[in-house]
Biotite code that builds the C-alpha atoms (Angstrom):
import biotite.structure as struc

atoms = struc.array([
    struc.Atom([126.589, -31.436, 151.115], chain_id="A", res_id=1, res_name="MET", atom_name="CA", element="C"),
    struc.Atom([127.075, -29.382, 154.187], chain_id="A", res_id=2, res_name="ALA", atom_name="CA", element="C"),
    struc.Atom([128.869, -25.875, 153.800], chain_id="A", res_id=3, res_name="THR", atom_name="CA", element="C"),
    struc.Atom([130.865, -24.650, 156.361], chain_id="A", res_id=4, res_name="ARG", atom_name="CA", element="C"),
    struc.Atom([131.693, -21.006, 157.644], chain_id="A", res_id=5, res_name="GLY", atom_name="CA", element="C"),
    struc.Atom([134.421, -19.774, 156.924], chain_id="A", res_id=6, res_name="LYS", atom_name="CA", element="C"),
    struc.Atom([136.576, -16.569, 158.419], chain_id="A", res_id=7, res_name="LYS", atom_name="CA", element="C"),
    struc.Atom([139.212, -14.700, 157.137], chain_id="A", res_id=8, res_name="SER", atom_name="CA", element="C"),
    struc.Atom([140.562, -11.404, 158.436], chain_id="A", res_id=9, res_name="ARG", atom_name="CA", element="C"),
    struc.Atom([140.021, -7.867, 157.118], chain_id="A", res_id=10, res_name="THR", atom_name="CA", element="C"),
    struc.Atom([140.862, -4.534, 158.009], chain_id="A", res_id=11, res_name="LYS", atom_name="CA", element="C"),
    struc.Atom([138.771, -2.150, 159.133], chain_id="A", res_id=12, res_name="LYS", atom_name="CA", element="C"),
    struc.Atom([139.537, 1.407, 157.646], chain_id="A", res_id=13, res_name="THR", atom_name="CA", element="C"),
    struc.Atom([138.275, 4.595, 158.211], chain_id="A", res_id=14, res_name="ALA", atom_name="CA", element="C"),
    struc.Atom([139.034, 7.425, 155.959], chain_id="A", res_id=15, res_name="VAL", atom_name="CA", element="C"),
    struc.Atom([138.497, 11.422, 156.020], chain_id="A", res_id=16, res_name="ASN", atom_name="CA", element="C"),
    struc.Atom([136.841, 13.335, 153.371], chain_id="A", res_id=17, res_name="GLU", atom_name="CA", element="C"),
    struc.Atom([139.914, 13.748, 151.086], chain_id="A", res_id=18, res_name="HIS", atom_name="CA", element="C"),
    struc.Atom([139.947, 9.937, 150.908], chain_id="A", res_id=19, res_name="GLY", atom_name="CA", element="C"),
    struc.Atom([143.198, 9.475, 153.329], chain_id="A", res_id=20, res_name="HIS", atom_name="CA", element="C"),
    struc.Atom([143.368, 6.394, 155.976], chain_id="A", res_id=21, res_name="VAL", atom_name="CA", element="C"),
    struc.Atom([143.111, 8.088, 159.429], chain_id="A", res_id=22, res_name="ILE", atom_name="CA", element="C"),
    struc.Atom([142.758, 4.513, 160.680], chain_id="A", res_id=23, res_name="GLN", atom_name="CA", element="C"),
    struc.Atom([143.205, 0.559, 159.967], chain_id="A", res_id=24, res_name="ALA", atom_name="CA", element="C"),
    struc.Atom([142.972, -2.679, 162.065], chain_id="A", res_id=25, res_name="GLU", atom_name="CA", element="C"),
    struc.Atom([142.690, -6.491, 161.139], chain_id="A", res_id=26, res_name="ASP", atom_name="CA", element="C"),
    struc.Atom([139.027, -7.424, 162.045], chain_id="A", res_id=27, res_name="GLU", atom_name="CA", element="C"),
    struc.Atom([137.348, -11.295, 161.763], chain_id="A", res_id=28, res_name="PRO", atom_name="CA", element="C"),
    struc.Atom([135.176, -11.362, 158.747], chain_id="A", res_id=29, res_name="MET", atom_name="CA", element="C"),
    struc.Atom([132.436, -14.490, 159.331], chain_id="A", res_id=30, res_name="ASP", atom_name="CA", element="C"),
    struc.Atom([131.222, -15.836, 156.340], chain_id="A", res_id=31, res_name="PHE", atom_name="CA", element="C"),
    struc.Atom([129.047, -18.547, 157.716], chain_id="A", res_id=32, res_name="SER", atom_name="CA", element="C"),
    struc.Atom([125.654, -18.688, 156.349], chain_id="A", res_id=33, res_name="SER", atom_name="CA", element="C"),
    struc.Atom([124.319, -17.785, 159.655], chain_id="A", res_id=34, res_name="ASN", atom_name="CA", element="C"),
    struc.Atom([126.277, -14.488, 159.167], chain_id="A", res_id=35, res_name="GLY", atom_name="CA", element="C"),
    struc.Atom([124.307, -11.370, 158.955], chain_id="A", res_id=36, res_name="THR", atom_name="CA", element="C"),
    struc.Atom([125.359, -10.566, 155.401], chain_id="A", res_id=37, res_name="PHE", atom_name="CA", element="C"),
    struc.Atom([122.390, -11.372, 152.893], chain_id="A", res_id=38, res_name="ASP", atom_name="CA", element="C"),
    struc.Atom([124.518, -11.598, 149.429], chain_id="A", res_id=39, res_name="VAL", atom_name="CA", element="C"),
    struc.Atom([121.382, -12.296, 147.600], chain_id="A", res_id=40, res_name="ASN", atom_name="CA", element="C"),
    struc.Atom([120.407, -8.294, 148.369], chain_id="A", res_id=41, res_name="LYS", atom_name="CA", element="C"),
    struc.Atom([123.518, -7.230, 146.412], chain_id="A", res_id=42, res_name="TYR", atom_name="CA", element="C"),
    struc.Atom([123.446, -10.143, 143.356], chain_id="A", res_id=43, res_name="THR", atom_name="CA", element="C"),
    struc.Atom([121.658, -9.227, 140.305], chain_id="A", res_id=44, res_name="VAL", atom_name="CA", element="C"),
    struc.Atom([118.856, -11.474, 140.109], chain_id="A", res_id=45, res_name="GLY", atom_name="CA", element="C"),
    struc.Atom([118.044, -13.303, 136.488], chain_id="A", res_id=46, res_name="ASN", atom_name="CA", element="C"),
    struc.Atom([114.736, -12.263, 136.203], chain_id="A", res_id=47, res_name="SER", atom_name="CA", element="C"),
    struc.Atom([113.944, -9.610, 133.990], chain_id="A", res_id=48, res_name="PRO", atom_name="CA", element="C"),
    struc.Atom([112.070, -6.727, 134.593], chain_id="A", res_id=49, res_name="GLU", atom_name="CA", element="C"),
    struc.Atom([109.380, -4.777, 132.992], chain_id="A", res_id=50, res_name="GLU", atom_name="CA", element="C"),
    struc.Atom([109.433, -0.879, 133.102], chain_id="A", res_id=51, res_name="VAL", atom_name="CA", element="C"),
    struc.Atom([107.280, 1.826, 131.127], chain_id="A", res_id=52, res_name="THR", atom_name="CA", element="C"),
    struc.Atom([109.277, 4.934, 130.596], chain_id="A", res_id=53, res_name="LEU", atom_name="CA", element="C"),
    struc.Atom([107.208, 7.988, 129.405], chain_id="A", res_id=54, res_name="LEU", atom_name="CA", element="C"),
    struc.Atom([108.432, 10.019, 126.199], chain_id="A", res_id=55, res_name="VAL", atom_name="CA", element="C"),
    struc.Atom([108.861, 13.006, 124.641], chain_id="A", res_id=56, res_name="GLY", atom_name="CA", element="C"),
    struc.Atom([106.340, 16.100, 126.013], chain_id="A", res_id=57, res_name="PRO", atom_name="CA", element="C"),
    struc.Atom([103.265, 14.161, 125.236], chain_id="A", res_id=58, res_name="ASP", atom_name="CA", element="C"),
    struc.Atom([104.409, 11.598, 127.516], chain_id="A", res_id=59, res_name="GLN", atom_name="CA", element="C"),
    struc.Atom([103.817, 8.490, 125.503], chain_id="A", res_id=60, res_name="ASP", atom_name="CA", element="C"),
    struc.Atom([103.950, 5.373, 127.463], chain_id="A", res_id=61, res_name="GLU", atom_name="CA", element="C"),
    struc.Atom([106.959, 2.757, 125.841], chain_id="A", res_id=62, res_name="LEU", atom_name="CA", element="C"),
    struc.Atom([106.874, -0.185, 128.219], chain_id="A", res_id=63, res_name="THR", atom_name="CA", element="C"),
    struc.Atom([109.999, -2.451, 127.784], chain_id="A", res_id=64, res_name="ILE", atom_name="CA", element="C"),
    struc.Atom([111.639, -5.451, 129.443], chain_id="A", res_id=65, res_name="THR", atom_name="CA", element="C"),
    struc.Atom([115.411, -4.950, 131.033], chain_id="A", res_id=66, res_name="ILE", atom_name="CA", element="C"),
    struc.Atom([118.270, -7.183, 132.611], chain_id="A", res_id=67, res_name="GLN", atom_name="CA", element="C"),
    struc.Atom([120.076, -4.970, 134.922], chain_id="A", res_id=68, res_name="ASP", atom_name="CA", element="C"),
    struc.Atom([123.790, -4.830, 134.838], chain_id="A", res_id=69, res_name="LEU", atom_name="CA", element="C"),
    struc.Atom([126.499, -6.881, 136.895], chain_id="A", res_id=70, res_name="SER", atom_name="CA", element="C"),
    struc.Atom([128.742, -4.925, 138.570], chain_id="A", res_id=71, res_name="TRP", atom_name="CA", element="C"),
    struc.Atom([131.121, -6.600, 136.441], chain_id="A", res_id=72, res_name="SER", atom_name="CA", element="C"),
    struc.Atom([129.277, -6.335, 132.902], chain_id="A", res_id=73, res_name="LYS", atom_name="CA", element="C"),
    struc.Atom([129.290, -2.326, 133.400], chain_id="A", res_id=74, res_name="ARG", atom_name="CA", element="C"),
    struc.Atom([133.128, -2.142, 134.082], chain_id="A", res_id=75, res_name="ASN", atom_name="CA", element="C"),
    struc.Atom([133.795, -4.165, 131.253], chain_id="A", res_id=76, res_name="ARG", atom_name="CA", element="C"),
    struc.Atom([131.250, -2.325, 129.234], chain_id="A", res_id=77, res_name="LEU", atom_name="CA", element="C"),
    struc.Atom([133.269, 0.752, 130.678], chain_id="A", res_id=78, res_name="MET", atom_name="CA", element="C"),
    struc.Atom([136.871, -0.556, 129.998], chain_id="A", res_id=79, res_name="SER", atom_name="CA", element="C"),
    struc.Atom([135.947, -1.264, 126.378], chain_id="A", res_id=80, res_name="GLN", atom_name="CA", element="C"),
    struc.Atom([134.550, 2.967, 126.150], chain_id="A", res_id=81, res_name="CYS", atom_name="CA", element="C"),
    struc.Atom([138.026, 4.232, 127.637], chain_id="A", res_id=82, res_name="LEU", atom_name="CA", element="C"),
    struc.Atom([140.996, 4.278, 125.219], chain_id="A", res_id=83, res_name="SER", atom_name="CA", element="C"),
    struc.Atom([144.921, 5.821, 126.139], chain_id="A", res_id=84, res_name="TRP", atom_name="CA", element="C"),
    struc.Atom([147.391, 8.411, 123.905], chain_id="A", res_id=85, res_name="ASP", atom_name="CA", element="C"),
    struc.Atom([150.431, 7.742, 123.309], chain_id="A", res_id=86, res_name="ALA", atom_name="CA", element="C"),
    struc.Atom([151.597, 10.365, 126.166], chain_id="A", res_id=87, res_name="THR", atom_name="CA", element="C"),
    struc.Atom([149.080, 8.556, 128.708], chain_id="A", res_id=88, res_name="GLY", atom_name="CA", element="C"),
    struc.Atom([146.063, 10.840, 128.811], chain_id="A", res_id=89, res_name="ASN", atom_name="CA", element="C"),
    struc.Atom([142.732, 8.035, 128.347], chain_id="A", res_id=90, res_name="THR", atom_name="CA", element="C"),
    struc.Atom([139.463, 9.508, 127.216], chain_id="A", res_id=91, res_name="SER", atom_name="CA", element="C"),
    struc.Atom([135.974, 8.221, 127.620], chain_id="A", res_id=92, res_name="PHE", atom_name="CA", element="C"),
    struc.Atom([133.465, 7.582, 124.658], chain_id="A", res_id=93, res_name="ASP", atom_name="CA", element="C"),
    struc.Atom([129.973, 8.094, 126.789], chain_id="A", res_id=94, res_name="GLY", atom_name="CA", element="C"),
    struc.Atom([127.978, 7.721, 123.375], chain_id="A", res_id=95, res_name="ASP", atom_name="CA", element="C"),
    struc.Atom([129.275, 4.179, 122.789], chain_id="A", res_id=96, res_name="SER", atom_name="CA", element="C"),
    struc.Atom([128.932, 3.505, 126.753], chain_id="A", res_id=97, res_name="TYR", atom_name="CA", element="C"),
    struc.Atom([125.398, 4.467, 126.687], chain_id="A", res_id=98, res_name="VAL", atom_name="CA", element="C"),
    struc.Atom([124.827, 2.169, 123.695], chain_id="A", res_id=99, res_name="ARG", atom_name="CA", element="C"),
    struc.Atom([126.562, -0.642, 124.554], chain_id="A", res_id=100, res_name="LEU", atom_name="CA", element="C"),
    struc.Atom([124.519, -0.643, 128.112], chain_id="A", res_id=101, res_name="CYS", atom_name="CA", element="C"),
    struc.Atom([121.333, -0.697, 126.534], chain_id="A", res_id=102, res_name="LEU", atom_name="CA", element="C"),
    struc.Atom([121.909, -3.387, 123.975], chain_id="A", res_id=103, res_name="LYS", atom_name="CA", element="C"),
    struc.Atom([123.079, -5.321, 127.027], chain_id="A", res_id=104, res_name="GLU", atom_name="CA", element="C"),
    struc.Atom([119.909, -4.136, 129.120], chain_id="A", res_id=105, res_name="MET", atom_name="CA", element="C"),
    struc.Atom([117.120, -4.126, 126.659], chain_id="A", res_id=106, res_name="ILE", atom_name="CA", element="C"),
    struc.Atom([115.715, -7.599, 126.573], chain_id="A", res_id=107, res_name="ILE", atom_name="CA", element="C"),
    struc.Atom([112.147, -7.162, 124.681], chain_id="A", res_id=108, res_name="GLU", atom_name="CA", element="C"),
    struc.Atom([110.790, -3.825, 123.351], chain_id="A", res_id=109, res_name="ALA", atom_name="CA", element="C"),
    struc.Atom([108.082, -3.270, 120.579], chain_id="A", res_id=110, res_name="PRO", atom_name="CA", element="C"),
    struc.Atom([111.105, -2.746, 118.308], chain_id="A", res_id=111, res_name="TRP", atom_name="CA", element="C"),
    struc.Atom([112.389, -5.758, 118.820], chain_id="A", res_id=112, res_name="GLY", atom_name="CA", element="C"),
    struc.Atom([116.379, -5.432, 119.115], chain_id="A", res_id=113, res_name="PRO", atom_name="CA", element="C"),
    struc.Atom([118.143, -3.146, 120.163], chain_id="A", res_id=114, res_name="THR", atom_name="CA", element="C"),
    struc.Atom([120.474, -2.558, 117.417], chain_id="A", res_id=115, res_name="THR", atom_name="CA", element="C"),
    struc.Atom([123.079, 0.142, 116.476], chain_id="A", res_id=116, res_name="GLU", atom_name="CA", element="C"),
    struc.Atom([121.361, 0.390, 113.555], chain_id="A", res_id=117, res_name="ALA", atom_name="CA", element="C"),
    struc.Atom([117.719, 1.249, 116.180], chain_id="A", res_id=118, res_name="PHE", atom_name="CA", element="C"),
    struc.Atom([119.863, 3.718, 117.930], chain_id="A", res_id=119, res_name="LEU", atom_name="CA", element="C"),
    struc.Atom([121.438, 5.969, 115.094], chain_id="A", res_id=120, res_name="ILE", atom_name="CA", element="C"),
    struc.Atom([117.451, 6.287, 113.995], chain_id="A", res_id=121, res_name="ARG", atom_name="CA", element="C"),
    struc.Atom([116.093, 7.398, 117.653], chain_id="A", res_id=122, res_name="ILE", atom_name="CA", element="C"),
    struc.Atom([115.113, 10.770, 118.272], chain_id="A", res_id=123, res_name="THR", atom_name="CA", element="C"),
    struc.Atom([116.079, 12.484, 121.268], chain_id="A", res_id=124, res_name="ASN", atom_name="CA", element="C"),
    struc.Atom([113.308, 12.122, 123.541], chain_id="A", res_id=125, res_name="ASP", atom_name="CA", element="C"),
    struc.Atom([113.304, 8.203, 122.666], chain_id="A", res_id=126, res_name="LEU", atom_name="CA", element="C"),
    struc.Atom([116.976, 8.222, 123.227], chain_id="A", res_id=127, res_name="GLY", atom_name="CA", element="C"),
    struc.Atom([116.493, 10.881, 126.326], chain_id="A", res_id=128, res_name="ALA", atom_name="CA", element="C"),
    struc.Atom([114.241, 8.390, 128.173], chain_id="A", res_id=129, res_name="ALA", atom_name="CA", element="C"),
    struc.Atom([116.389, 4.902, 127.062], chain_id="A", res_id=130, res_name="LEU", atom_name="CA", element="C"),
    struc.Atom([119.643, 7.018, 128.545], chain_id="A", res_id=131, res_name="GLU", atom_name="CA", element="C"),
    struc.Atom([117.680, 6.926, 132.197], chain_id="A", res_id=132, res_name="ASN", atom_name="CA", element="C"),
    struc.Atom([118.202, 3.588, 132.455], chain_id="A", res_id=133, res_name="LEU", atom_name="CA", element="C"),
    struc.Atom([121.733, 3.241, 131.702], chain_id="A", res_id=134, res_name="VAL", atom_name="CA", element="C"),
    struc.Atom([123.766, 3.159, 135.336], chain_id="A", res_id=135, res_name="PRO", atom_name="CA", element="C"),
    struc.Atom([126.719, 6.115, 135.442], chain_id="A", res_id=136, res_name="ARG", atom_name="CA", element="C"),
    struc.Atom([129.748, 5.497, 134.075], chain_id="A", res_id=137, res_name="ALA", atom_name="CA", element="C"),
    struc.Atom([131.375, 7.346, 137.090], chain_id="A", res_id=138, res_name="PHE", atom_name="CA", element="C"),
    struc.Atom([130.350, 9.101, 140.238], chain_id="A", res_id=139, res_name="ASP", atom_name="CA", element="C"),
    struc.Atom([129.882, 12.592, 139.773], chain_id="A", res_id=140, res_name="ASN", atom_name="CA", element="C"),
    struc.Atom([130.001, 13.113, 143.637], chain_id="A", res_id=141, res_name="SER", atom_name="CA", element="C"),
    struc.Atom([134.038, 12.792, 143.031], chain_id="A", res_id=142, res_name="GLU", atom_name="CA", element="C"),
    struc.Atom([134.324, 14.869, 140.059], chain_id="A", res_id=143, res_name="LEU", atom_name="CA", element="C"),
    struc.Atom([132.248, 17.667, 141.617], chain_id="A", res_id=144, res_name="GLY", atom_name="CA", element="C"),
    struc.Atom([134.922, 17.921, 144.567], chain_id="A", res_id=145, res_name="THR", atom_name="CA", element="C"),
    struc.Atom([138.089, 17.804, 142.578], chain_id="A", res_id=146, res_name="GLU", atom_name="CA", element="C"),
    struc.Atom([136.458, 20.679, 140.548], chain_id="A", res_id=147, res_name="VAL", atom_name="CA", element="C"),
    struc.Atom([135.367, 22.623, 143.341], chain_id="A", res_id=148, res_name="GLU", atom_name="CA", element="C"),
    struc.Atom([138.809, 22.186, 144.837], chain_id="A", res_id=149, res_name="GLY", atom_name="CA", element="C"),
    struc.Atom([140.457, 23.550, 141.405], chain_id="A", res_id=150, res_name="LEU", atom_name="CA", element="C"),
    struc.Atom([137.916, 26.486, 141.820], chain_id="A", res_id=151, res_name="LYS", atom_name="CA", element="C"),
    struc.Atom([138.835, 27.700, 144.920], chain_id="A", res_id=152, res_name="LYS", atom_name="CA", element="C"),
    struc.Atom([142.760, 27.576, 144.006], chain_id="A", res_id=153, res_name="GLU", atom_name="CA", element="C"),
    struc.Atom([142.795, 29.506, 141.179], chain_id="A", res_id=154, res_name="ARG", atom_name="CA", element="C"),
])
């Protein structure tokens, strides 16, 4: 079965450092198989990856097998860790986010399945090593800019 290339229009947008749109124009976008965009470069593969972590001050080697989280899965886990109160304020449970990510990502490890019971028993050294595997929930560069702006206003 042959596939036809599709053409679509998209807006080419330029944004300044404050996030304001300074230029927007329509531009054709080519989705044909002969296009230069390689979608495989931006998808999570199905093959697990074996990684070796150095744990604690003795740098003990720990080899585990992990699977990367997709963009959608990461967003779903983040949503599970967000809560809203009656006044509309939000809070994020970072502890739950890290634990949920580790349970999803770690496929094979010396301790067997990565469960809540296991994660609440580990030391700070092992926890810190495992936490390095977890993708950031929020982009800290945006937060840093806002904090700097607040400091200058005071």
